[in-house]
KOLMAR-20141 format. One record per residue (C-alpha): z, y, x; residue number from 1. Coordinates in nm, 4 decimals, padded with zeros to 6 digits, always signed. Each point is the difference from the previous one (the first is absolute). Example, Ala and Ser with C-alpha at 12.3 -4.5 7.8 and 13.67 -1.06 7.14 Angstrom:
<voza><up>+00.7800</up><north>-00.4500</north><east>+01.2300</east><n>1</n></voza>
<voza><up>-00.0660</up><north>+00.3440</north><east>+00.1370</east><n>2</n></voza>
END
This chain:
<voza><up>+00.5970</up><north>+01.7199</north><east>-04.2009</east><n>1</n></voza>
<voza><up>+00.1296</up><north>-00.1809</north><east>+00.3097</east><n>2</n></voza>
<voza><up>-00.2038</up><north>-00.0063</north><east>+00.3183</east><n>3</n></voza>
<voza><up>-00.1555</up><north>-00.3401</north><east>+00.0444</east><n>4</n></voza>
<voza><up>-00.0316</up><north>-00.1310</north><east>+00.3533</east><n>5</n></voza>
<voza><up>-00.3503</up><north>-00.0132</north><east>+00.1373</east><n>6</n></voza>
<voza><up>-00.1324</up><north>-00.3422</north><east>+00.1012</east><n>7</n></voza>
<voza><up>-00.0174</up><north>+00.1157</north><east>+00.3615</east><n>8</n></voza>
<voza><up>+00.3628</up><north>+00.1157</north><east>-00.0001</east><n>9</n></voza>
<voza><up>+00.1096</up><north>-00.3258</north><east>-00.1639</east><n>10</n></voza>
<voza><up>-00.1891</up><north>-00.1972</north><east>+00.2652</east><n>11</n></voza>
<voza><up>+00.1602</up><north>+00.1984</north><east>+00.2841</east><n>12</n></voza>
<voza><up>+00.3455</up><north>-00.0426</north><east>-00.1519</east><n>13</n></voza>
<voza><up>-00.0565</up><north>-00.3752</north><east>-00.0322</east><n>14</n></voza>
<voza><up>-00.1171</up><north>-00.0205</north><east>+00.3604</east><n>15</n></voza>
<voza><up>+00.3078</up><north>+00.1890</north><east>+00.1247</east><n>16</n></voza>
<voza><up>+00.2295</up><north>-00.2269</north><east>-00.2004</east><n>17</n></voza>
<voza><up>-00.1758</up><north>-00.3113</north><east>+00.1316</east><n>18</n></voza>
<voza><up>+00.0206</up><north>+00.1132</north><east>+00.3637</east><n>19</n></voza>
<voza><up>+00.3650</up><north>+00.0976</north><east>-00.0332</east><n>20</n></voza>
<voza><up>+00.0821</up><north>-00.3364</north><east>-00.1575</east><n>21</n></voza>
<voza><up>-00.1857</up><north>-00.1856</north><east>+00.2745</east><n>22</n></voza>
<voza><up>+00.1863</up><north>+00.1925</north><east>+00.2699</east><n>23</n></voza>
<voza><up>+00.3371</up><north>-00.0719</north><east>-00.1615</east><n>24</n></voza>
<voza><up>-00.0780</up><north>-00.3698</north><east>-00.0392</east><n>25</n></voza>
<voza><up>-00.1141</up><north>-00.0187</north><east>+00.3615</east><n>26</n></voza>
<voza><up>+00.3264</up><north>+00.1548</north><east>+00.1193</east><n>27</n></voza>
<voza><up>+00.2013</up><north>-00.2382</north><east>-00.2176</east><n>28</n></voza>
<voza><up>-00.1824</up><north>-00.3009</north><east>+00.1473</east><n>29</n></voza>
<voza><up>+00.0373</up><north>+00.1205</north><east>+00.3581</east><n>30</n></voza>
<voza><up>+00.2512</up><north>+00.2844</north><east>+00.0322</east><n>31</n></voza>
<voza><up>-00.0324</up><north>+00.0260</north><east>+00.3784</east><n>32</n></voza>
<voza><up>-00.3784</up><north>+00.0389</north><east>-00.0061</east><n>33</n></voza>
<voza><up>-00.1277</up><north>+00.3176</north><east>+00.1550</east><n>34</n></voza>
<voza><up>-00.2205</up><north>+00.2129</north><east>-00.2181</east><n>35</n></voza>
<voza><up>-00.3508</up><north>+00.0254</north><east>+00.1441</east><n>36</n></voza>
<voza><up>+00.0242</up><north>+00.3011</north><east>+00.2280</east><n>37</n></voza>
<voza><up>-00.1397</up><north>+00.0991</north><east>+00.3328</east><n>38</n></voza>
<voza><up>+00.3255</up><north>-00.0329</north><east>+00.1901</east><n>39</n></voza>
<voza><up>+00.0690</up><north>-00.1347</north><east>+00.3463</east><n>40</n></voza>
<voza><up>+00.1561</up><north>-00.3099</north><east>-00.1552</east><n>41</n></voza>
<voza><up>-00.3119</up><north>-00.0589</north><east>-00.2140</east><n>42</n></voza>
<voza><up>-00.2258</up><north>+00.0552</north><east>+00.3000</east><n>43</n></voza>
<voza><up>+00.1991</up><north>-00.2509</north><east>+00.2033</east><n>44</n></voza>
<voza><up>-00.0535</up><north>-00.2617</north><east>-00.2702</east><n>45</n></voza>
<voza><up>-00.3738</up><north>+00.0662</north><east>-00.0250</east><n>46</n></voza>
<voza><up>-00.2046</up><north>-00.1122</north><east>+00.2988</east><n>47</n></voza>
<voza><up>-00.2901</up><north>+00.2215</north><east>+00.0969</east><n>48</n></voza>
<voza><up>-00.3085</up><north>-00.1804</north><east>-00.1190</east><n>49</n></voza>
<voza><up>-00.2863</up><north>+00.1640</north><east>+00.1858</east><n>50</n></voza>
<voza><up>-00.0499</up><north>-00.0304</north><east>+00.3711</east><n>51</n></voza>
<voza><up>-00.0839</up><north>+00.2956</north><east>+00.2192</east><n>52</n></voza>
<voza><up>-00.3423</up><north>-00.1502</north><east>+00.0705</east><n>53</n></voza>
<voza><up>-00.0775</up><north>-00.0457</north><east>-00.3703</east><n>54</n></voza>
<voza><up>+00.0943</up><north>+00.3570</north><east>-00.0902</east><n>55</n></voza>
<voza><up>-00.1957</up><north>+00.1572</north><east>+00.2835</east><n>56</n></voza>
<voza><up>-00.2911</up><north>-00.2374</north><east>-00.0632</east><n>57</n></voza>
<voza><up>-00.0154</up><north>+00.1075</north><east>-00.3660</east><n>58</n></voza>
<voza><up>+00.0048</up><north>+00.3643</north><east>+00.1060</east><n>59</n></voza>
<voza><up>-00.2788</up><north>-00.0671</north><east>+00.2495</east><n>60</n></voza>
<voza><up>-00.2146</up><north>-00.1809</north><east>-00.2585</east><n>61</n></voza>
<voza><up>+00.0423</up><north>+00.2779</north><east>-00.2546</east><n>62</n></voza>
<voza><up>-00.0998</up><north>+00.2760</north><east>+00.2395</east><n>63</n></voza>
<voza><up>-00.2806</up><north>-00.2032</north><east>+00.1575</east><n>64</n></voza>
<voza><up>-00.1633</up><north>-00.0436</north><east>-00.3427</east><n>65</n></voza>
<voza><up>+00.0290</up><north>+00.3719</north><east>-00.0790</east><n>66</n></voza>
<voza><up>-00.1259</up><north>+00.0924</north><east>+00.3481</east><n>67</n></voza>
<voza><up>-00.3039</up><north>-00.2270</north><east>-00.0361</east><n>68</n></voza>
<voza><up>-00.0841</up><north>+00.1597</north><east>-00.3373</east><n>69</n></voza>
<voza><up>+00.0206</up><north>+00.3470</north><east>+00.1556</east><n>70</n></voza>
<voza><up>-00.2089</up><north>-00.1186</north><east>+00.2957</east><n>71</n></voza>
<voza><up>-00.2659</up><north>-00.1420</north><east>-00.2329</east><n>72</n></voza>
<voza><up>-00.0333</up><north>+00.3338</north><east>-00.1792</east><n>73</n></voza>
<voza><up>+00.0059</up><north>+00.1902</north><east>+00.3309</east><n>74</n></voza>
<voza><up>+00.3059</up><north>+00.2045</north><east>-00.0983</east><n>75</n></voza>
<voza><up>+00.1322</up><north>+00.1033</north><east>+00.3409</east><n>76</n></voza>
<voza><up>+00.2763</up><north>+00.2178</north><east>-00.1455</east><n>77</n></voza>
<voza><up>+00.1308</up><north>-00.2892</north><east>-00.2123</east><n>78</n></voza>
<voza><up>-00.0136</up><north>-00.2339</north><east>+00.3015</east><n>79</n></voza>
<voza><up>+00.2072</up><north>+00.2457</north><east>+00.2055</east><n>80</n></voza>
<voza><up>+00.2486</up><north>+00.0437</north><east>-00.2861</east><n>81</n></voza>
<voza><up>+00.0346</up><north>-00.3767</north><east>-00.0429</east><n>82</n></voza>
<voza><up>+00.0469</up><north>-00.0504</north><east>+00.3736</east><n>83</n></voza>
<voza><up>+00.2834</up><north>+00.2529</north><east>+00.0125</east><n>84</n></voza>
<voza><up>+00.1597</up><north>-00.1325</north><east>-00.3199</east><n>85</n></voza>
<voza><up>-00.0149</up><north>-00.3569</north><east>+00.1301</east><n>86</n></voza>
<voza><up>+00.1736</up><north>+00.0883</north><east>+00.3271</east><n>87</n></voza>
<voza><up>+00.2642</up><north>+00.2066</north><east>-00.1814</east><n>88</n></voza>
<voza><up>+00.0799</up><north>-00.2730</north><east>-00.2542</east><n>89</n></voza>
<voza><up>+00.0010</up><north>-00.2657</north><east>+00.2693</east><n>90</n></voza>
<voza><up>+00.2645</up><north>+00.2018</north><east>+00.1835</east><n>91</n></voza>
<voza><up>+00.2038</up><north>+00.0436</north><east>-00.3201</east><n>92</n></voza>
<voza><up>-00.0122</up><north>-00.3722</north><east>-00.0722</east><n>93</n></voza>
<voza><up>+00.0981</up><north>-00.0879</north><east>+00.3555</east><n>94</n></voza>
<voza><up>+00.3022</up><north>+00.2294</north><east>-00.0265</east><n>95</n></voza>
<voza><up>+00.1013</up><north>-00.1502</north><east>-00.3351</east><n>96</n></voza>
<voza><up>-00.0466</up><north>-00.3505</north><east>+00.1350</east><n>97</n></voza>
<voza><up>+00.2134</up><north>+00.0840</north><east>+00.3034</east><n>98</n></voza>
<voza><up>+00.2737</up><north>+00.1232</north><east>-00.2350</east><n>99</n></voza>
<voza><up>-00.0325</up><north>-00.3170</north><east>-00.2087</east><n>100</n></voza>
<voza><up>+00.0263</up><north>-00.2167</north><east>+00.3131</east><n>101</n></voza>
<voza><up>+00.3076</up><north>+00.1905</north><east>+00.1186</east><n>102</n></voza>
<voza><up>+00.1692</up><north>-00.0439</north><east>-00.3387</east><n>103</n></voza>
<voza><up>-00.0777</up><north>-00.3727</north><east>+00.0045</east><n>104</n></voza>
<voza><up>+00.1393</up><north>-00.0352</north><east>+00.3534</east><n>105</n></voza>
<voza><up>+00.3225</up><north>+00.1832</north><east>-00.0892</east><n>106</n></voza>
<voza><up>+00.0466</up><north>-00.2107</north><east>-00.3122</east><n>107</n></voza>
<voza><up>+00.0116</up><north>-00.3265</north><east>+00.1933</east><n>108</n></voza>
END
């Protein structure tokens, strides 16, 4: 008795075929199109959408809410942990934003 394909396998096979067909058709329509990849060329085409102030403001809001919750419950250890984590992540984001700014400057 032959093995019958399971519905899940048939669905996955159909999805693969559909995606492969779509990719081929896309290349036929526009053969010079770059595939969506995180390359320098792709980054140059995509403007950075979030400002430094917005990113750091979102970080500040997130930690301020968590800090206020810890303060309300009187959890001094959690407040100290959040304070350290906030300063560390702020530094990380500032470094990443500096790198982003340098890449944007060099691309112009």
